[in-house]
N, C-alpha and C positions, 0 to 999 in steps of 0.2 A: 285671129282674135279668140275663136272658139277653143282651139286646141290650148291656147294660153290660159283660158278660163278653167279648163279642166285640169291643167298643171297646177294652177293656183289652188284649186279645190283639194287636189291630192296632197299638196304641201300643207294646207290647213288641217287635213285629216291627220297627217303625221304629227303636226304640232299638238293637235287635240289629244292624241294618244300619249304623247310624252308629258303633257300637263294635266292629264287625267280629267280632261274637260268634256265630260259626258253630254252636256248641253250643246256644245259646239258640234259634236259628232252627230247628235240627233238632228240638228238643224239642216244637215246635208241631205238627210233622207226623205224620199217621198213617203207619204203615210202608207201606201201599199207596197213598200219594198219588201224584197225577200232576200234573206242572206243565209248562206251556208258558211258558217264561221268555224273556227278551230274549237270553240267552246260548245258544249251541248246546249240545247237539243239539236237534232238533226237539221232543223230549219227554224229560223227566226222570221217573224213578220214585223215590219217596221223597225224603228230603233227604240228600244225601251230604255229610257234614261236611267230608271232605278236599277235595272239589271246590270247596265254598263257601269254604274257606280259601284255596285256590289262586286263586280269583276275587278275593277280597279282596286277596291279595298282588299282584295285577296293578295296583294303584293306589297312588299316592304321596299323602301328606297326607290330609286328612279326607275321609270320605264323607258327603254330605249326602243324606238320603232323607226325603221329606215326603209324607204323604198328605192329599189335599184332597177335600172334597165326598163324604165317606164316607156311603154309604146301606147299611143293614143290614135283612135280611129273615130272620126266625127263625120256625120251626114244625116240629113233628113230629120233633125231634132233628136237624134240619138247618138250617144258617144259611148265608147267602151274603151277601157284600158287594161293592160295586163303588165305585171311586174314581179320581181322577186322582192320579198319583204322579210326584214329581219326584226325579230322581237327579242328582247333581253330584259329580264327582270328577276327579282328574287321573290318566290312565293312565300307567304307568311309561314314561319316555322322552319324554313329551310335555311341551311348555313351559307348557301352561296347561290348566285344567280345562274339561270340557264340562258342559252342562246339558241334560237331556233329560226332557221331560214324556211320560208314556205312560199307557195305560189298564190298570187292574188289576181283576181279579175274583178274590176268594178265597172258597172254599167250605169250610165246617166240617161236621163230623159229631160228635154227642155220643158219647163213648167212655169207659168207665170213670169216670164222673162228671165229666169235663171235656170241652172242646172241642178237636179236633184238625182241622188243615188237611188236606183230602182232595183239594183241587184248586186249582190256581192258573193263571190265564191272564193274562199280560201281553202288550200288543200296542202297536205303534206304527203309526199310519196311514201310508199311502204316497200319493205324488201320482199321480193317474191322467191325467197329461198326456203320457204316452208315455215319461217319464224312468223311471218305476218307482223313483223315489228315495223313501227313507224320509223322512217329513215331520218332521224332527228339530227344526225351528224353531217348532213350534206351542207356544203357551202358553195356559192358561185365561184 
């Protein structure tokens, strides 16, 4: 049952991203959550609805958000999962969308009878060939 609840929360997270529902995303977070996301700054504390709405507003057209190869571990009131995640959308002022695959780890803690996100870590690998360029062309 608990693993299914985490799967349901991750599916709701996907839906909230594609429907630009900042409030639904924020509702999943514990107040003391720490997130290392793709967007600056280096660390986010909690889930800031206004910042997320501003981030959504930076894109035209649909936002596609997909989680693949989700693995979940649950025990002792803590759960974590990791997956590959795809984001595709068109930044305002750009002629075409981009597609980016990145790595995601999401941690949950059981609080008040449900599960809340306490930590998120998204990352994109980079080429170690001296260019130090993000490896934005990788696909699973």
